[in-house]
C-alpha positions, -999 to +999 in steps of 0.1 A: -678-593+782-680-605+818-675-642+815-637-640+810-633-610+833-636-619+869-623-586+882-648-565+863-676-588+873-667-585+910-666-547+908-700-545+891-715-569+916-701-548+945-715-516+929-751-526+933-757-512+898-781-525+871-757-535+843-770-541+807-745-559+784-745-552+747-737-588+739-768-604+755-796-579+744-817-600+720-841-592+692-875-607+681-857-624+652-834-642+677-802-622+669-780-600+691-787-565+676-761-546+697-733-571+692-739-575+655-725-542+642-691-548+659-691-584+648-697-572+612-667-548+615-645-574+631-653-601+606-645-579+577-613-566+594-602-602+601-595-608+564-579-574+559-554-579+587-549-616+579-539-607+543-516-580+556-497-603+580-495-631+554-471-608+535-434-618+539-424-584+552-448-588+581-436-623+590-461-643+570-458-670+544-455-645+516-488-655+501-512-633+482-547-640+495-564-641+460-534-657+442-529-649+405-537-668+373-516-700+375-509-697+412-533-710+439-549-685+463-545-687+500-567-711+520-588-693+545-605-713+572-633-696+592-644-712+625-680-702+631-706-691+605-724-664+625-722-627+620-683-626+622-680-656+599-704-645+573-688-611+570-653-627+569-666-649+541-678-619+522-644-602+522-623-634+517-644-645+487-643-610+473-605-610+475-604-644+456-593-667+484-602-704+488-626-702+517-638-729+541-662-722+569-668-747+597-699-747+619-719-773+638-752-758+629-764-772+596-790-743+592-761-718+595-742-737+568-773-738+545-778-701+550-742-694+540-746-717+510-776-698+499-759-665+504-725-672+487-732-702+465-706-727+452-675-705+457-678-711+495-669-745+510-690-754+540-680-781+565-698-795+595-675-788+624-660-818+642-626-823+659-613-841+628-626-815+605-610-787+625-577-806+626-577-813+588-585-777+578-565-757+604-533-776+596-536-769+559-547-733+562-528-701+554-552-680+575-575-691+603-602-668+616-618-676+650-654-663+651-672-686+675-696-670+700-717-685+729-738-655+740-726-643+774-701-671+779-664-676+773-655-688+738-648-725+735-611-735+729-615-752+695-578-752+685-553-767+710-517-756+714-507-790+700-527-784+668-511-749+664-477-767+664-488-786+633-499-755+614-478-740+585-450-718+596-459-683+587-496-690+587-518-664+605-544-668+632-569-639+637-589-647+669-619-624+668-633-642+699-604-630+721-626-605+740-646-636+751-614-654+760-605-666+725-611-699+707-574-708+703-555-723+733-525-701+724-544-668+722-538-639+746-551-604+742-531-579+722-535-542+713-536-522+681-502-507+691-487-542+694-511-565+676-492-598+670-470-623+685-456-657+672-462-691+687-445-721+670-440-701+639-476-691+636-485-654+637-513-646+662-534-614+658-556-612+690-566-576+693-594-574+719-610-544+704-607-549+666-634-523+657-613-497+675-590-497+645-617-482+624-634-459+649-654-438+625-671-468+608-676-485+642-691-455+659-717-449+632-726-486+631-729-490+668-749-457+672-773-469+646-781-500+666-779-485+701-799-453+697-834-469+698-825-486+732-810-455+746-841-434+737-863-460+753-843-459+785-843-421+785-880-418+777-893-445+800-866-449+827-850-482+833-878-497+853-905-493+827-881-500+798-870-533+813-906-542+822-919-535+787-892-552+767-881-588+774-853-584+748-837-555+766-843-574+799-822-602+785-793-578+785-793-574+822-762-593+834-760-579+869-786-563+891-784-551+927-754-574+934-769-605+917-756-621+886-785-624+862-768-640+831-764-678+835-733-682+813-715-655+834-727-671+866-716-705+855-682-693+842-673-674+873-689-695+901-717-671+911-752-682+919-776-674+890-807-653+897-834-647+871-834-610+860-870-606+870-863-620+904-832-599+910-851-568+899-881-579+920-907-553+926-886-526+909-903-534+876-938-528+889 
């Protein structure tokens, strides 16, 4: 994830290498096939860890995610209805929570409605909607992605101050800079910190917590591309496959991913131009 990492980007530019980023390789269906498996894992984990830290012994409100007969369940608010968001919905609904997902793409909301039906509450994302739902939530999951770019800061520090004390934030987007203004990267060894009474879980490599599942899932998606690169070599593989070519973020000292170039102030060069005659 280069957009929020100026140092790594500088080193890769200086290396002169051809650098293919998992998160910008595309597919004919329009998805991000190499990012999806880790987003699936992180989305599901977000609800697990959120439920854990909502327990009183771990600093939370002392709320059971699914409630019990006669007692309301926890309110879970999911920012972003993409791969992370849809998998978070799956687990949260399965655990019996009251689930709200916010997205600014109505087609995404329709797809979630078709998938999960009436138990899921869908909301078109606006500043007012985010404020209304975040301040009444027990658990907020940040799963917003702009391919190749830093995540947008959807929740301000001022808004976090108005959240429930003992509520939990899980910022899945932290490896892209995070979508909460109060987020900073944490580790599995020390996963949380508290700001204004709100627990923040901002582990930058969430799938690392379940390495066996993550490894198999990532290998399944990665292997076809690895075999193509091994069989054809990078020149022919990139020339033949525009979707793999979309993954080229840096080539021969040039930044070839526009969101990365814009975020870090580099001139943007088209991948085909940076690779030049190398593809022929």
